[in-house]
PAKOL-700212 format. One record per residue (C-alpha): x, y, z. Coordinates in steps of 0.02 Angstrom, whole numbers, padded with zeros to 5 digits, always signed. Layout:
N
XYZ ...
! end
This chain:
130
+00937+01346-00770 +00952+01413-00595 +00786+01399-00528 +00827+01229-00559 +00947+01210-00445 +00926+01328-00311 +00835+01198-00213 +01012+01097-00204 +01053+01267-00106 +01002+01169+00045 +01042+01036+00137 +00888+00966+00163 +00862+00958+00000 +01008+00868-00039 +00985+00744+00063 +00794+00681+00017 +00861+00684-00141 +00986+00576-00081 +00852+00486-00020 +00760+00481-00135 +00898+00413-00288 +00956+00284-00146 +00757+00217-00146 +00726+00219-00318 +00899+00080-00297 +00840-00006-00154 +00631-00029-00166 +00671-00096-00341 +00788-00228-00334 +00680-00307-00144 +00528-00290-00235 +00586-00417-00364 +00658-00561-00248 +00494-00508-00140 +00393-00559-00288 +00469-00704-00371 +00441-00797-00161 +00258-00712-00219 +00266-00602-00053 +00235-00434-00173 +00118-00368-00039 +00227-00385+00093 +00328-00227+00028 +00171-00116+00021 +00139-00174+00225 +00296-00127+00243 +00281+00037+00160 +00127+00091+00292 +00185+00023+00429 +00346+00163+00411 +00225+00285+00426 +00145+00291+00613 +00320+00197+00683 +00406+00400+00617 +00248+00491+00699 +00298+00372+00850 +00487+00399+00855 +00465+00598+00808 +00326+00616+00984 +00450+00524+01096 +00608+00616+01009 +00716+00457+00983 +00792+00429+00792 +00690+00412+00659 +00788+00273+00592 +00723+00197+00767 +00578+00162+00750 +00527+00165+00557 +00660+00010+00593 +00559-00068+00703 +00381-00068+00668 +00434-00101+00477 +00501-00263+00578 +00345-00288+00680 +00216-00281+00513 +00356-00402+00412 +00326-00521+00591 +00098-00497+00574 +00113-00527+00408 +00203-00670+00453 +00086-00718+00556 -00063-00693+00476 -00029-00762+00331 +00030-00923+00448 -00139-00930+00552 -00283-00871+00436 -00370-00961+00309 -00363-00874+00150 -00412-01035+00021 -00596-01036+00121 -00604-00860+00105 -00529-00855-00087 -00662-00988-00130 -00815-00888-00046 -00757-00708-00143 -00739-00808-00290 -00907-00895-00289 -00996-00703-00238 -00882-00653-00406 -00972-00768-00505 -01140-00764-00435 -01149-00575-00452 -01046-00560-00592 -01147-00477-00715 -01238-00320-00579 -01025-00325-00513 -01001-00283-00706 -01144-00159-00735 -01134-00066-00600 -00945-00061-00604 -00971+00022-00805 -01130+00079-00805 -01173+00132-00634 -01320+00250-00700 -01396+00116-00812 -01394+00022-00658 -01455+00133-00531 -01625+00119-00672 -01624-00059-00641 -01650-00025-00446 -01450-00112-00425 -01382+00015-00253 -01286+00106-00285 -01128+00160-00222 -01097+00296-00117 -00896+00306-00127 -00755+00370-00210 -00880+00516-00260 -00985+00389-00343 -01127+00464-00439 
! end
């Protein structure tokens, strides 16, 4: 049992555990409200905006919390601006039409890449595909 509790002798491990527990409580609560308001991806934007905020704040030797806060707000505002300015409905329609037109090819390629290659459908080179 000592091997399980030994890491808690270090201050940074105790702080990481506390931060993890607090984030585990906070994120689902905030995420629930975002989901109800149909803004579920905003949580992803904020989570991804935090990383450059941490890196830049560390580089500039300013408190990390300030960097994460500023970049999180910036990501939120940019997302809101894009949402208000974009014509997502026109893009959505185009994607849906494209999926409808190429449905059989997409289905075949997704579930049987070797068979798709046999009938000369183009092969995908990303994510370790054949």
